C-alpha positions in Angstrom: -55.3 5.3 43.9 -52.0 4.2 45.1 -51.3 1.9 42.2 -52.1 4.8 39.8 -49.6 7.1 41.7 -46.9 4.4 41.8 -47.6 3.8 38.0 -47.2 7.4 37.2 -44.1 7.5 39.4 -42.8 4.5 37.5 -43.4 6.1 34.2 -41.8 9.4 35.3 -38.8 7.5 36.4 -38.7 5.8 33.2 -38.9 9.1 31.1 -36.2 10.6 33.3 -34.0 7.7 32.8 -34.6 7.8 28.9 -33.7 11.7 29.1 -30.7 11.0 31.0 -29.5 8.3 28.6 -30.1 10.7 25.6 -28.3 13.6 27.4 -25.4 11.1 28.1 -25.3 10.2 24.5 -25.4 13.6 23.4 -22.5 14.5 25.7 -20.7 11.5 24.3 -21.3 12.6 20.7 -20.1 16.1 21.3 -16.9 14.7 22.9 -16.3 12.4 20.0 -16.7 15.3 17.5 -14.3 17.5 19.4 -11.8 14.6 19.6 -12.1 14.0 15.9 -11.6 17.9 15.1 -8.5 17.9 17.3 -6.9 14.7 15.8 -7.4 16.2 12.3 -5.7 19.4 13.4 -2.7 17.6 14.8 -2.7 15.5 11.5 -2.7 18.4 9.2 0.2 20.1 11.4 2.2 16.9 11.2 1.8 16.8 7.5 2.9 20.4 7.1 5.9 19.8 9.4 7.0 16.5 7.5 6.7 18.6 4.1 8.8 21.3 5.6 11.5 18.8 7.0 11.7 17.0 3.6 11.4 20.1 1.6 14.4 21.5 3.2 16.6 18.9 1.5 15.7 20.2 -1.7 17.9 23.1 -3.1 17.4 26.1 -5.1 17.4 24.6 -8.8 13.6 24.8 -9.1 13.3 28.3 -7.6 13.1 31.5 -9.5 15.6 34.4 -8.6 12.6 36.1 -6.8 11.6 33.0 -4.9 15.3 32.4 -4.0 15.5 35.9 -2.6 12.5 35.7 -0.6 13.6 32.3 0.9 17.1 33.8 1.8 15.7 37.1 3.0 13.5 35.0 5.5 16.7 33.4 6.9 18.5 36.6 8.0 18.0 37.9 11.6 19.1 41.5 12.6 22.8 40.6 13.1 23.2 37.8 10.6 25.9 38.4 7.8 25.8 35.3 5.8 23.2 32.5 5.2 23.0 29.5 3.3 19.9 28.0 1.6 18.3 25.5 2.4 17.9 26.5 6.0 18.9 22.9 7.0 22.3 23.5 5.5 21.8 20.1 3.9 21.2 19.2 0.4 20.5 15.7 -1.1 21.3 15.1 -4.8 20.9 11.8 -6.6 24.1 10.6 -8.4 24.2 12.0 -12.0 21.9 14.8 -11.2 22.4 18.5 -10.2 21.0 20.9 -7.6 21.8 24.3 -6.2 22.5 25.9 -2.9 21.9 29.6 -2.3 24.1 32.1 -0.5 23.2 35.4 0.9 25.6 38.0 2.1 24.3 41.1 3.9 26.1 44.3 4.4 25.6 45.1 8.2 27.7 48.3 8.0 26.3 51.3 9.7 28.6 54.2 8.6 30.0 55.5 5.4 33.4 54.1 6.5 32.0 50.5 6.5 33.2 48.3 3.7 31.1 47.7 0.5 33.4 45.3 -1.3 33.0 41.8 -0.5 34.1 38.4 -1.7 33.2 34.7 -1.1 34.6 31.2 -1.7 33.1 27.7 -1.3 35.6 25.1 -0.5 35.2 21.4 0.4 36.2 20.1 3.7 36.0 16.4 3.2 33.6 13.4 3.0 32.7 10.2 4.7 33.3 7.9 1.8 36.9 8.6 1.0 36.4 11.0 -1.9 39.3 13.5 -2.0 38.8 17.2 -1.7 40.2 17.6 -5.4 37.3 15.4 -6.5 34.7 17.4 -4.5 35.8 20.5 -5.9 34.8 19.2 -9.4 31.2 18.8 -8.1 31.0 22.6 -8.0 30.3 25.0 -11.0 32.9 27.7 -11.7 30.8 30.3 -9.7 32.1 28.8 -6.4 34.0 32.0 -5.6 33.8 35.8 -6.6 35.8 38.8 -5.9 35.0 42.5 -5.8 31.4 42.0 -4.9 29.9 45.3 -4.3 27.1 45.4 -1.7 25.8 48.8 -0.5 25.1 49.2 3.3 22.0 47.4 4.4 21.6 45.4 1.1 22.3 41.8 0.4 23.7 39.8 -2.3 22.4 36.5 -3.3 24.2 33.8 -5.5 23.7 30.2 -6.5 26.2 27.5 -6.5 25.6 24.5 -8.7 26.5 21.0 -7.8 26.5 18.2 -10.3 27.2 14.8 -8.9 29.1 12.3 -11.1 27.1 9.1 -12.1 29.4 6.6 -10.3 29.6 8.5 -7.0 28.9 6.3 -4.1 26.4 7.1 -1.3 28.2 9.7 0.6 28.0 12.9 2.8 30.5 15.4 1.8 31.1 18.8 3.8 31.7 22.2 2.3 32.3 25.6 3.8 31.4 29.0 2.5 33.5 32.0 3.6 32.9 35.6 3.0 35.3 38.5 3.4 34.9 42.1 3.5 38.2 44.0 2.5 40.0 40.7 2.7 39.0 40.1 6.4 36.7 37.2 7.4 33.2 38.5 7.6 31.3 35.2 8.2 31.4 31.7 7.4 28.9 28.7 7.3 29.3 24.9 6.6 26.8 22.9 4.8 26.5 19.2 3.6 25.9 17.5 0.4 24.3 14.1 0.7 24.6 11.8 -2.3 21.7 9.5 -2.9 22.1 6.4 -5.1 
């Protein structure tokens, strides 16, 4: 009788041990699945971040006017008067090729006495490869400045500045500045870089 009881006890222990192992295996599988899902989520976020970082080095040349307006509107905060697209304020252009930056000027005036006449000018500051300012000016299209730009209160004006890099330009980083004026008084300024890729 005792041997039967001990036999049953041994079998029960064996069954309990099997259930315990299966339970442990299931817990491990669930943990593994959760880990894989989390890793995939991190990977997707990483890819989106990399795309955004590298995408910011591209300019406005491939954007329609509506797309550029949407991008620039997204860069304005409540008290921002002037913005440059791309948001990184950095544009990479291969030698012999062209691209564009976008400029947005917003009239932050609050009363009827506020100015609605603006102007802007984009000027080169210098480069790290010895290219003179006079040569850098030739990279820009003739639309690098504008006078008597009328912007109603609360509205914004968007324009493109085209940059064409001469074919023999060395690898280089050049700095430029855009200055906006309201009734000839400085309204806002931003710097940006053009990186030349060979």
